[in-house]
C-alpha positions as CSV (number, residue, x, y, z in Angstrom):
1,H,3.5,21.5,-14.6
2,D,1.2,19.6,-12.0
3,L,-0.3,16.4,-13.5
4,G,-2.5,15.5,-10.5
5,K,-2.8,12.3,-8.6
6,Q,-2.7,8.5,-9.7
7,V,-1.3,9.6,-13.0
8,P,-0.3,6.5,-15.5
9,A,3.4,6.3,-15.9
10,E,3.0,6.7,-19.8
11,T,1.1,10.1,-19.2
12,V,3.9,11.4,-16.9
13,I,6.6,10.5,-19.4
14,S,4.8,11.6,-22.4
15,K,4.0,15.1,-20.8
16,A,7.7,15.6,-19.7
17,I,8.8,14.9,-23.4
18,E,6.1,17.2,-24.7
19,L,7.2,19.9,-22.3
20,N,10.8,19.4,-22.8
21,A,10.9,19.1,-18.9
22,N,14.1,19.5,-17.0
23,A,13.2,16.8,-14.5
24,I,10.2,14.6,-13.2
25,G,9.0,15.1,-9.7
26,L,6.8,12.1,-8.1
27,S,5.2,12.1,-4.5
28,A,3.8,9.0,-2.8
29,L,1.8,9.1,0.5
30,L,0.9,5.5,0.1
31,V,3.1,2.4,-0.2
32,S,0.8,1.0,-3.0
33,T,1.4,4.4,-5.3
34,S,5.1,4.3,-4.6
35,K,5.4,1.1,-6.4
36,Q,4.8,3.3,-9.8
37,M,8.1,5.0,-9.1
38,P,10.7,2.2,-10.2
39,L,8.4,1.6,-12.9
40,I,8.8,5.2,-14.4
41,V,12.6,5.1,-13.6
42,N,12.7,1.7,-15.6
43,E,10.7,2.9,-18.5
44,L,12.9,6.1,-18.6
45,H,16.0,4.1,-18.9
46,R,14.6,1.8,-21.6
47,R,13.8,4.8,-23.7
48,N,17.3,6.2,-23.1
49,L,15.6,9.5,-21.8
50,D,17.7,12.0,-19.9
51,L,15.4,13.2,-17.3
52,P,16.4,13.3,-13.5
53,V,13.7,12.1,-11.3
54,L,13.0,13.6,-7.8
55,I,11.0,11.7,-5.5
56,G,9.6,12.2,-1.9
57,G,6.4,11.7,0.2
58,A,5.5,10.0,3.4
59,A,5.7,6.4,2.1
60,I,9.1,6.5,1.0
61,N,12.7,7.1,2.4
62,K,16.2,8.1,1.3
63,K,17.2,4.4,1.2
64,F,14.3,3.8,-1.4
65,G,15.7,6.5,-3.5
66,R,19.1,4.9,-3.7
67,R,17.7,1.4,-4.5
68,I,15.5,2.6,-7.3
69,L,18.5,4.0,-9.1
70,M,19.3,0.5,-10.0
71,T,17.1,-0.4,-13.1
72,D,15.7,-4.0,-13.8
73,Q,18.5,-4.2,-16.6
74,N,21.1,-4.0,-13.6
75,E,22.2,-0.7,-14.8
76,Y,22.2,2.7,-12.8
77,Y,19.8,5.1,-14.3
78,G,22.0,7.5,-15.7
79,P,20.4,11.1,-15.1
80,G,19.6,10.0,-11.5
81,V,17.1,9.5,-8.8
82,F,16.9,12.0,-6.0
83,Y,15.1,11.7,-3.0
84,C,13.9,14.9,-1.3
85,K,12.5,15.0,2.1
86,D,10.3,18.2,1.3
87,A,9.9,20.8,-1.4
88,F,12.8,22.8,-0.1
89,E,15.2,20.2,-0.5
90,G,13.7,19.6,-4.2
91,L,14.5,23.1,-5.1
92,S,18.0,22.8,-3.6
93,T,18.4,19.6,-5.7
94,M,17.4,21.2,-8.8
95,D,19.8,24.0,-8.3
96,T,22.5,21.3,-7.8
97,L,21.6,19.7,-11.1
98,V,21.9,22.8,-13.2
99,N,25.3,23.4,-12.0
100,P,27.7,21.0,-13.8
101,T,30.5,20.8,-11.2
102,E,28.0,20.2,-8.4
103,K,26.0,17.9,-10.4
104,T,28.8,15.5,-10.9
105,A,29.7,15.5,-7.2
106,L,26.3,14.8,-6.4
107,M,25.9,11.9,-9.0
108,E,29.0,10.3,-7.6
109,K,27.6,10.7,-4.0
110,I,24.3,9.0,-4.8
111,R,26.1,6.2,-6.8
112,R,28.3,5.3,-3.8
113,E,25.3,5.1,-1.5
114,A,23.3,3.1,-4.0
115,D,26.2,0.5,-4.1
116,F,26.1,0.2,-0.4
117,E,22.2,0.0,-0.2
118,L,22.0,-2.7,-2.8
119,G,24.7,-4.7,-1.4
120,Q,23.3,-4.6,1.9
121,A,20.0,-5.7,0.3
122,G,21.4,-8.5,-1.4
123,E,23.0,-9.9,1.7
124,E,20.0,-9.8,3.7
125,G,17.9,-11.4,1.0
126,S,20.0,-14.1,-0.1
127,S,19.0,-17.7,0.4
128,K,21.0,-20.8,1.1
129,P,21.5,-23.0,-2.0
130,G,20.3,-26.6,-1.9
131,V,17.6,-25.7,0.8
132,E,14.1,-27.4,0.0
133,I,11.5,-24.7,0.7
134,K,8.6,-26.2,2.7
135,P,5.6,-24.7,4.6
136,T,6.7,-24.3,8.2
137,I,3.3,-23.2,9.7
138,P,1.1,-25.8,11.6
139,P,-2.6,-25.9,10.7
140,A,-5.1,-23.8,12.7
141,A,-6.5,-26.0,15.3
142,V,-9.9,-24.6,14.9
143,I,-11.5,-23.1,11.6
144,P,-14.3,-20.5,12.6
145,S,-17.5,-21.1,11.0
146,V,-19.7,-18.5,9.2
147,E,-23.4,-18.3,9.1
148,E,-23.5,-17.5,5.4
149,Y,-20.7,-17.3,2.6
150,G,-20.6,-14.4,0.3
151,P,-20.5,-10.6,0.2
152,R,-22.1,-8.2,2.8
153,L,-22.6,-4.4,2.6
154,V,-21.9,-2.1,5.3
155,K,-23.7,1.2,4.2
156,K,-22.7,3.5,7.0
157,M,-20.3,3.5,9.6
158,P,-20.7,5.8,12.8
159,L,-17.7,8.2,12.1
160,E,-16.8,8.5,16.0
161,A,-16.6,4.9,16.1
162,V,-14.3,4.7,13.3
163,Y,-12.3,7.8,14.8
164,Q,-11.4,5.6,17.7
165,C,-9.6,3.2,15.5
166,L,-7.4,6.1,14.1
167,S,-3.8,5.8,14.6
168,K,-2.8,9.4,15.7
169,N,1.0,8.6,15.4
170,E,0.5,7.6,11.8
171,L,-1.6,10.5,11.1
172,F,0.8,13.2,12.8
173,R,4.1,11.8,12.0
174,L,3.6,10.4,8.4
175,S,0.4,12.1,6.8
176,W,0.9,15.3,8.4
177,G,4.8,15.5,8.2
178,A,6.2,15.3,11.7
179,K,8.0,12.3,11.3
180,N,11.3,14.2,12.2
181,A,10.0,16.3,15.0
182,H,11.5,15.5,18.4
183,G,11.5,17.2,21.9
184,D,10.0,20.4,22.4
185,D,9.1,20.7,18.7
186,W,7.2,17.6,18.6
187,K,5.3,18.4,21.9
188,K,4.4,21.9,20.3
189,L,3.3,20.3,17.1
190,L,1.4,17.4,19.0
191,A,-0.9,19.9,20.8
192,E,-1.3,21.9,17.6
193,Y,-2.2,18.6,15.7
194,E,-4.6,17.5,18.4
195,D,-6.5,20.6,18.3
196,R,-6.6,20.6,14.4
197,L,-7.8,16.9,14.3
198,Q,-10.8,17.7,16.8
199,V,-11.8,20.6,14.4
200,M,-11.6,18.6,11.2
201,I,-13.5,15.6,12.5
202,K,-16.3,17.9,13.8
203,E,-16.4,19.7,10.3
204,A,-16.2,16.2,8.6
205,E,-19.4,15.0,10.7
206,R,-21.1,18.3,10.1
207,E,-20.6,18.4,6.5
208,G,-20.4,14.8,5.7
209,W,-17.1,14.7,3.6
210,L,-16.0,11.6,5.5
211,R,-18.3,8.8,5.1
212,P,-17.0,5.4,5.9
213,R,-18.6,2.7,4.1
214,A,-17.5,-1.1,3.2
215,V,-18.2,-4.3,1.4
216,Y,-16.9,-7.6,2.8
217,G,-17.5,-11.3,2.9
218,Y,-16.3,-14.9,3.6
219,W,-15.6,-17.7,1.1
220,P,-14.7,-21.3,1.5
221,C,-10.9,-21.9,0.6
222,Q,-7.9,-24.2,0.4
223,S,-4.3,-23.9,-0.3
224,V,-2.7,-25.4,-3.3
225,G,1.2,-24.8,-3.1
226,N,1.6,-21.0,-3.1
227,D,-1.9,-20.3,-4.1
228,L,-5.2,-20.0,-2.4
229,V,-8.0,-21.4,-4.1
230,I,-11.5,-19.8,-3.6
231,Y,-14.6,-22.0,-4.2
232,Q,-18.1,-21.4,-5.2
233,P,-20.1,-21.4,-1.6
234,V,-23.0,-23.8,-3.0
235,T,-20.5,-26.4,-4.4
236,V,-18.7,-27.0,-1.2
237,N,-21.0,-29.7,0.2
238,S,-21.1,-31.6,-3.1
239,G,-17.8,-33.2,-2.4
240,K,-16.4,-31.4,-5.5
241,P,-16.0,-27.9,-5.0
242,I,-15.7,-25.6,-8.1
243,E,-13.1,-23.0,-8.2
244,L,-14.2,-19.3,-8.5
245,T,-10.8,-17.8,-8.5
246,R,-7.3,-18.2,-6.8
247,F,-4.7,-15.7,-5.5
248,N,-0.9,-16.6,-5.9
249,F,1.3,-15.4,-3.2
250,P,5.2,-15.3,-3.2
251,R,7.4,-17.0,-0.7
252,Q,10.2,-16.1,1.2
253,S,13.5,-17.6,0.0
254,F,15.3,-17.5,3.5
255,G,14.4,-17.6,7.2
256,E,11.0,-19.3,7.7
257,Y,10.1,-19.5,4.0
258,L,6.8,-18.0,4.6
259,C,3.8,-17.6,2.2
260,L,0.3,-16.4,3.0
261,A,-1.2,-19.8,1.4
262,D,0.4,-21.6,4.4
263,Y,-1.9,-20.1,6.9
264,F,-4.8,-22.0,5.4
265,S,-5.7,-25.8,5.3
266,S,-4.3,-27.4,2.3
267,K,-6.4,-29.1,-0.4
268,E,-4.8,-32.5,0.4
269,S,-5.8,-32.1,4.0
270,G,-9.4,-32.5,3.1
271,R,-10.4,-29.6,5.5
272,M,-12.2,-26.7,4.2
273,D,-11.1,-23.2,5.5
274,V,-12.6,-19.8,5.2
275,V,-11.3,-16.5,4.0
276,A,-12.5,-12.9,4.7
277,L,-12.0,-10.1,2.0
278,Q,-12.8,-6.4,2.7
279,V,-12.8,-3.1,0.7
280,V,-13.5,0.0,2.5
281,T,-13.5,3.7,1.5
282,V,-14.3,7.1,3.1
283,G,-15.9,8.1,-0.1
284,Q,-15.4,10.4,-3.1
285,E,-16.5,13.5,-1.2
286,A,-13.0,13.7,0.7
287,T,-11.4,13.8,-2.7
288,E,-13.7,16.3,-4.0
289,R,-12.8,18.5,-1.0
290,F,-9.1,17.9,-1.5
291,D,-9.4,18.7,-5.4
292,Q,-11.2,21.9,-4.5
293,M,-8.7,23.2,-2.0
294,Q,-6.0,22.5,-4.6
295,A,-8.0,24.3,-7.3
296,T,-8.3,27.5,-5.1
297,G,-4.6,27.6,-4.0
298,N,-5.4,26.2,-0.5
299,Y,-2.6,23.9,-0.4
300,S,-1.9,23.8,3.3
301,E,-5.5,22.7,4.2
302,G,-5.6,20.5,1.3
303,Y,-2.5,18.6,2.6
304,F,-4.1,18.1,6.1
305,T,-7.4,17.1,4.5
306,H,-5.8,14.4,2.1
307,G,-3.7,13.0,5.1
308,L,-6.8,12.8,7.4
309,A,-8.8,11.0,4.7
310,V,-6.0,8.7,4.0
311,Q,-5.7,7.8,7.8
312,M,-9.4,7.5,8.3
313,A,-9.7,5.0,5.4
314,E,-7.0,2.8,7.5
315,A,-9.2,3.6,10.6
316,T,-12.2,2.2,8.7
317,A,-10.4,-1.1,7.7
318,E,-9.3,-1.6,11.3
319,Y,-13.0,-0.9,12.4
320,L,-14.3,-3.4,10.0
321,H,-11.5,-6.0,10.6
322,R,-12.6,-5.8,14.3
323,H,-16.2,-6.6,13.4
324,I,-15.0,-9.6,11.3
325,R,-13.0,-11.0,14.3
326,R,-16.2,-10.8,16.4
327,E,-18.3,-12.6,13.4
328,L,-15.5,-15.3,13.3
329,G,-15.7,-15.6,17.1
330,I,-11.9,-15.3,17.3
331,E,-9.7,-13.2,19.8
332,S,-9.4,-9.7,19.5
333,E,-5.9,-9.8,18.4
334,Q,-5.8,-12.9,16.5
335,G,-5.1,-13.2,12.7
336,K,-3.8,-10.5,10.4
337,R,-5.0,-8.1,7.7
338,Y,-3.0,-7.7,4.5
339,S,-3.4,-5.0,1.8
340,W,-2.4,-5.4,-1.6
341,G,0.8,-3.6,-2.6
342,Y,2.7,-4.8,0.6
343,P,5.6,-7.4,0.4
344,S,3.5,-10.5,1.1
345,V,0.9,-9.5,-1.2
346,P,2.6,-7.3,-3.8
347,E,0.2,-7.8,-7.0
348,L,-2.1,-4.8,-7.2
349,A,-3.7,-6.8,-10.3
350,D,-5.4,-9.0,-7.7
351,H,-7.5,-6.1,-7.0
352,Q,-9.4,-7.1,-10.0
353,K,-10.3,-10.6,-8.4
354,V,-11.5,-8.9,-5.2
355,F,-13.7,-6.7,-7.4
356,S,-15.2,-9.8,-9.1
357,L,-16.1,-11.4,-5.6
358,L,-17.3,-8.4,-3.9
359,P,-19.8,-5.7,-5.2
360,V,-17.3,-2.8,-4.8
361,E,-18.2,-1.0,-8.1
362,Q,-22.1,-1.4,-7.7
363,E,-22.3,-0.5,-3.8
364,L,-19.4,1.8,-3.2
365,G,-18.9,3.5,-6.5
366,M,-15.4,2.6,-6.7
367,S,-13.2,1.8,-9.7
368,L,-9.5,0.7,-10.6
369,T,-6.9,2.8,-12.5
370,S,-5.0,1.3,-15.2
371,A,-2.5,0.6,-12.7
372,Y,-5.2,-1.3,-10.5
373,Q,-5.0,1.6,-7.8
374,L,-8.2,2.0,-5.8
375,V,-10.3,5.0,-6.9
376,P,-11.3,6.9,-4.6
377,E,-7.5,7.0,-3.6
378,Q,-8.9,7.1,0.4
379,S,-9.7,3.4,0.2
380,T,-8.3,0.2,1.0
381,A,-8.6,-3.6,0.1
382,A,-7.5,-6.4,2.1
383,I,-7.3,-10.1,2.6
384,I,-8.0,-11.2,6.3
385,L,-6.5,-14.4,7.8
386,H,-7.7,-15.9,11.0
387,H,-4.7,-18.2,11.8
388,P,-3.3,-17.6,15.2
389,Q,0.3,-17.5,14.1
390,A,-0.3,-15.1,11.1
391,K,2.2,-12.3,11.1
392,Y,3.6,-9.8,8.8
393,F,6.9,-10.6,6.9
394,N,9.2,-9.5,4.0
395,L,10.3,-11.4,0.9
396,G,13.9,-11.1,0.7
397,E,14.6,-12.0,-3.0
398,S,12.1,-9.7,-4.4
399,R,13.3,-6.7,-6.3
400,I,10.2,-4.5,-5.1
401,N,10.9,-5.5,-1.7
402,Q,14.5,-4.4,-1.8
403,L,13.1,-1.1,-2.8
404,M,10.6,-0.8,-0.2
405,K,12.7,-1.9,3.1
406,D,13.3,0.6,5.7
């Protein structure tokens, strides 16, 4: 029974109970959507339901599956969580689960592996007791200036220009499933995928099912501890800037004790900093094309269409990020772009704050699900830092980060 995409956890569980399902299958092509998997496992455990969970998709791996076997109550989920690299492994796993002897052996195996994975994650994420956590990032020597604060609309982006920002490696290996291909097999697939990509891009240009658009903007800001405070632009020169909203970011409990707020000038410094926010999409048309292919049973073309749309959304984000760098007058590789759902910015609920600052709904026709996922799915939201030392980092103590680590 297929429930579709971006289905709320409660709907998945309720339908499984209604249908007296033997198991629940979950797939995630995006890191942000994979965050729903441990939530569902925890809720199943809380309700004491006997439903094995099979998981897969490009955004996760076997280690992720072993880690979410442990619930937030520090107990293993009894019916089990089983990572399946593809549909064939999913069928094989179900065959094992209906055989009592083979099921027992499989359960013992995944628990041993989960013990190992969780032990490793705990060791890597431990912090030294008694260490005072302080920011380690020096302030940026130069804060970029902007002609005008507030949002901007990009109604249309040239598809060919956005295509130049496409990561073919991400597309071919992750979204199109060739991550385990090597040697001659990879060379053969690479040639096939290159040909397919050219055909699909030409189709998209001709038929208009990829329509890159965006809203972005700049706001005055300062850091306060782990928070980034966003101010009303018109109040900045008054000497008493008025807070619009604020983002709270987690801090590492080990290593450099990094937090995104550290990359901005602090309130106590008296310097006003600037932050950029962006939301991009390739449009609802890509979703409609995928849904139509699914409805007519054209699953293979649907798979490739979905993968290309997702990666073109990432390409759109990169294309706009490069434009923002030029507007800020900074180097082509300076600063970083962080999308919500990743370790340093894990709170998808912050999408609501981004929507309050940018005219996402009015200009792009986008919305949020009950779990704060972006709709259309082939879209991204990000905060952009200009600091020359900005980098990507993990959070060792975070439960979700333990689940997501490679």
